[in-house]
C-alpha positions in Angstrom: -1.9 -31.9 13.5 0.7 -30.5 11.0 3.8 -28.9 12.3 5.5 -25.9 10.6 9.1 -24.8 11.3 9.7 -21.0 10.9 13.4 -20.1 11.4 12.5 -16.3 11.5 9.7 -14.2 13.0 9.1 -10.6 12.2 6.3 -8.0 12.8 4.3 -9.3 9.8 3.4 -12.7 11.3 -0.3 -11.7 11.7 -0.5 -11.5 7.9 1.0 -15.0 7.7 -1.6 -16.3 10.1 -4.3 -14.6 8.1 -3.2 -16.4 4.9 -2.9 -19.7 6.8 -6.4 -19.3 8.2 -7.8 -18.7 4.8 -6.7 -22.2 3.8 -8.4 -23.7 6.9 -5.5 -23.9 9.3 -5.5 -22.3 12.7 -2.5 -22.3 15.0 -3.2 -24.4 18.1 -6.3 -26.1 16.6 -5.1 -28.1 13.6 -1.5 -26.8 13.1 1.4 -26.2 15.4 4.0 -23.5 14.5 7.5 -23.3 16.0 9.2 -19.9 15.9 13.0 -19.7 15.7 15.5 -17.0 15.0 19.2 -16.7 14.6 19.3 -12.9 14.6 22.7 -11.9 13.2 24.3 -15.2 14.0 24.1 -16.8 10.6 26.4 -19.6 11.7 23.5 -21.0 13.7 21.4 -21.7 10.6 22.9 -25.1 9.9 22.3 -26.5 13.3 18.8 -25.1 13.5 18.0 -26.6 10.1 19.3 -30.0 11.0 17.1 -30.0 14.1 14.0 -29.1 12.2 14.7 -31.8 9.6 15.4 -34.4 12.4 12.0 -33.7 13.9 10.4 -34.0 10.5 8.4 -30.8 10.4 5.9 -30.7 7.6 6.9 -27.3 6.0 9.7 -24.8 6.7 8.9 -21.1 6.3 12.3 -19.5 5.7 13.4 -15.8 5.5 16.3 -14.9 3.3 18.3 -16.7 0.7 21.0 -17.7 3.2 18.5 -19.8 5.2 16.9 -21.3 2.1 20.2 -22.4 0.6 21.2 -24.0 3.9 17.9 -26.0 4.1 18.3 -27.1 0.5 21.9 -28.1 1.1 20.6 -30.5 3.8 17.3 -31.6 2.1 15.9 -31.3 -1.4 12.6 -32.9 -0.3 11.3 -30.9 2.7 8.8 -28.3 1.4 10.2 -24.7 1.8 8.1 -21.5 1.6 10.3 -18.4 1.5 10.2 -14.7 1.8 13.2 -13.0 0.2 14.1 -9.5 -1.0 16.3 -10.7 -3.8 15.6 -12.3 -7.2 15.1 -16.0 -6.2 16.1 -17.2 -9.7 19.3 -15.3 -9.6 19.9 -16.6 -6.1 19.5 -20.1 -7.4 16.5 -20.8 -5.2 14.1 -21.7 -8.0 14.3 -22.6 -11.7 11.9 -19.9 -12.7 9.2 -17.7 -11.1 6.3 -19.4 -12.9 7.7 -22.9 -12.5 9.8 -23.1 -9.4 10.6 -26.8 -9.6 12.0 -28.7 -6.7 10.9 -28.2 -3.1 10.9 -24.4 -2.9 8.5 -21.5 -3.6 7.3 -18.4 -1.9 7.2 -14.6 -2.3 9.7 -12.0 -3.2 9.5 -8.2 -2.9 12.8 -7.6 -4.9 13.6 -5.1 -2.2 17.3 -5.0 -3.1 16.2 -3.5 -6.5 14.7 -0.5 -4.7 17.9 0.9 -3.3 18.2 3.4 -6.2 14.7 4.7 -5.5 15.4 5.0 -1.7 18.6 7.0 -2.4 16.8 9.2 -4.8 14.1 10.0 -2.3 16.6 10.7 0.5 18.5 13.0 -1.8 15.3 15.0 -2.6 14.8 15.6 1.1 18.4 16.6 1.7 19.3 18.2 -1.7 22.4 20.0 -0.5 24.1 16.8 0.8 26.8 15.5 -1.3 28.1 12.6 0.8 25.8 9.7 1.9 26.4 6.5 3.8 25.2 3.0 3.4 25.3 0.9 6.6 25.3 -2.9 6.5 26.2 -5.8 8.7 29.2 -7.5 7.0 28.0 -10.9 8.4 25.1 -10.8 6.0 26.2 -12.5 2.8 24.1 -10.0 0.8 25.9 -7.0 2.2 28.6 -6.8 -0.5 26.2 -7.1 -3.6 23.8 -4.7 -2.0 26.6 -2.2 -1.4 27.6 -2.4 -5.0 24.0 -1.7 -6.1 23.9 1.4 -3.9 27.3 2.6 -5.1 26.1 2.3 -8.7 22.9 4.3 -7.9 25.0 6.9 -6.2 27.2 7.3 -9.2 24.2 7.8 -11.5 23.0 10.6 -9.1 26.5 12.1 -8.9 26.8 11.5 -5.2 29.6 10.3 -3.0 28.8 7.2 -1.1 30.6 5.7 2.0 29.9 2.1 2.8 30.1 1.5 6.6 29.7 -1.7 8.5 28.5 -2.7 12.0 27.8 -6.1 13.5 26.4 -5.0 16.9 25.5 -2.1 19.1 29.1 -1.3 19.9 30.1 -1.2 16.3 27.0 0.9 15.5 28.4 3.6 17.9 31.7 3.6 16.0 30.0 3.8 12.7 27.8 6.8 13.6 30.8 8.6 15.1 32.5 8.0 11.7 29.6 9.6 10.0 30.1 12.8 12.1 33.7 12.9 11.0 32.9 12.4 7.4 30.0 14.9 7.4 27.5 12.4 6.1 24.4 14.1 4.8 22.1 11.1 4.7 22.1 7.5 5.8 20.6 4.5 4.0 20.3 1.3 6.0 20.9 -2.0 4.3 18.6 -5.0 4.3 20.1 -6.4 7.5 19.9 -6.7 11.2 22.4 -5.1 13.6 21.2 -6.9 16.7 19.3 -3.9 18.0 15.7 -2.6 17.6 14.4 0.3 15.6 14.3 2.5 18.7 18.1 2.2 19.2 18.8 3.0 15.5 16.4 6.0 15.6 18.1 7.2 18.8 21.6 7.0 17.3 20.4 8.9 14.2 18.8 11.6 16.4 21.9 12.0 18.5 24.0 12.5 15.4 21.4 14.5 13.6 21.5 12.2 10.5 18.5 11.9 8.1 17.8 8.2 7.6 16.1 6.0 5.0 15.1 2.4 6.0 14.3 -0.5 3.6 12.4 -2.4 6.3 9.0 -0.7 6.5 7.6 1.8 9.0 9.3 0.5 12.1 12.2 3.0 11.9 10.2 6.2 11.1 7.6 5.1 13.7 10.5 5.0 16.3 11.8 8.4 15.3 13.8 7.8 12.1 13.1 10.0 9.1 11.8 7.8 6.2 11.3 4.3 4.9 10.5 3.0 1.5 9.7 -0.6 1.1 7.3 -3.1 -0.4 4.6 -4.4 1.9 6.0 -7.2 4.1 2.5 -8.0 5.2 1.5 -8.7 1.6 4.4 -11.1 1.1 3.7 -12.9 4.4 0.1 -13.3 3.6 1.0 -15.0 0.3 3.4 -17.3 2.2 0.7 -18.1 4.7 -1.6 -19.3 2.0 1.2 -21.3 0.4 2.0 -23.1 3.6 -1.6 -24.0 4.0 -1.9 -25.3 0.5 1.2 -27.4 0.9 -0.2 -28.8 4.1 -3.3 -29.8 2.1 -1.1 -31.7 -0.4 0.0 -29.3 -3.1 3.6 -29.3 -4.1 6.0 -26.2 -4.0 7.0 -27.0 -7.6 3.4 -26.3 -8.7 3.0 -23.0 -6.9 4.5 -20.0 -8.8 6.7 -17.5 -6.9 4.7 -14.4 -6.4 6.1 -10.8 -6.3 4.6 -8.2 -4.1 2.9 -5.2 -5.7 2.4 -2.7 -2.9 5.1 -0.2 -2.0 4.9 2.1 1.0 6.7 5.4 1.7 6.5 6.5 5.3 7.8 9.9 6.5 8.2 11.2 10.1 7.4 14.9 9.7 8.3 15.6 13.4 11.7 14.2 12.8 12.1 16.3 9.6 11.3 19.4 11.5 13.8 18.5 14.3 16.5 18.1 11.7 15.5 21.4 10.0 14.4 19.7 6.9 11.4 20.7 4.7 9.9 17.7 2.9 9.3 18.7 -0.8 5.6 18.7 -1.8 6.3 16.2 -4.5 7.6 13.7 -1.9 4.8 14.4 0.6 2.3 13.8 -2.2 3.4 10.2 -2.7 3.8 9.3 0.9 1.5 6.5 2.1 1.8 7.6 5.8 3.0 10.8 7.4 3.8 10.7 11.1 3.3 14.0 12.8 
């Protein structure tokens, strides 16, 4: 029975299982999967990786460039299948998309390149707002480059952007209080975790009456946030599930091209919009994939 180490687990794991099943592998029958997470404690990645390598798992499914780089730093032979929101070539994870080379391949949704679109959509919903906030966890190594991307997008749109940080629930309270003081008209969340669930983030946004845009799929608007615009995580995880199965069957990561997701989903919570006194423009509603009422 093969063994797969998965340092992270998110809501899209059923799609991963679906891809794995399509290659003939079923968890508990002919493959064992271990689920591990470090949350926002990125300093735990090294020890977790060392443990997985010591126990000689067959494949590691890794989420995010930080994790992939740490695994590669400890082993250039263990097969790695990744899901990242960044350009894996630019991040140094693969030689090229078509010919990854080495021991690494997977799927990318290039989510960090969608920040300009997210900010544009949020501005269309709150057209009178002039000051927006971008909230990130500074422990995430991608926080700074992502913030620069959003600042550049804001400059093009002629908007003022405040970059705020929070590592945990206590710091989130402080950050949202600062948004009140600075009269923030809209909030864009970064591609990061703050150590709390979508319900907590939505509750904070509701308490402070701040329109939000999430880059992490429908979880936040489903919990009461305003909007989300993201590529389909399920599509990426399905791809990765098939890749893990193919590697278990003997294929090499170097021969499996990195795939980019093609599905993008806009989710709007219309009830939240009404509570905030916002009218969603017809043009935005027309392109929404899901409207929560």
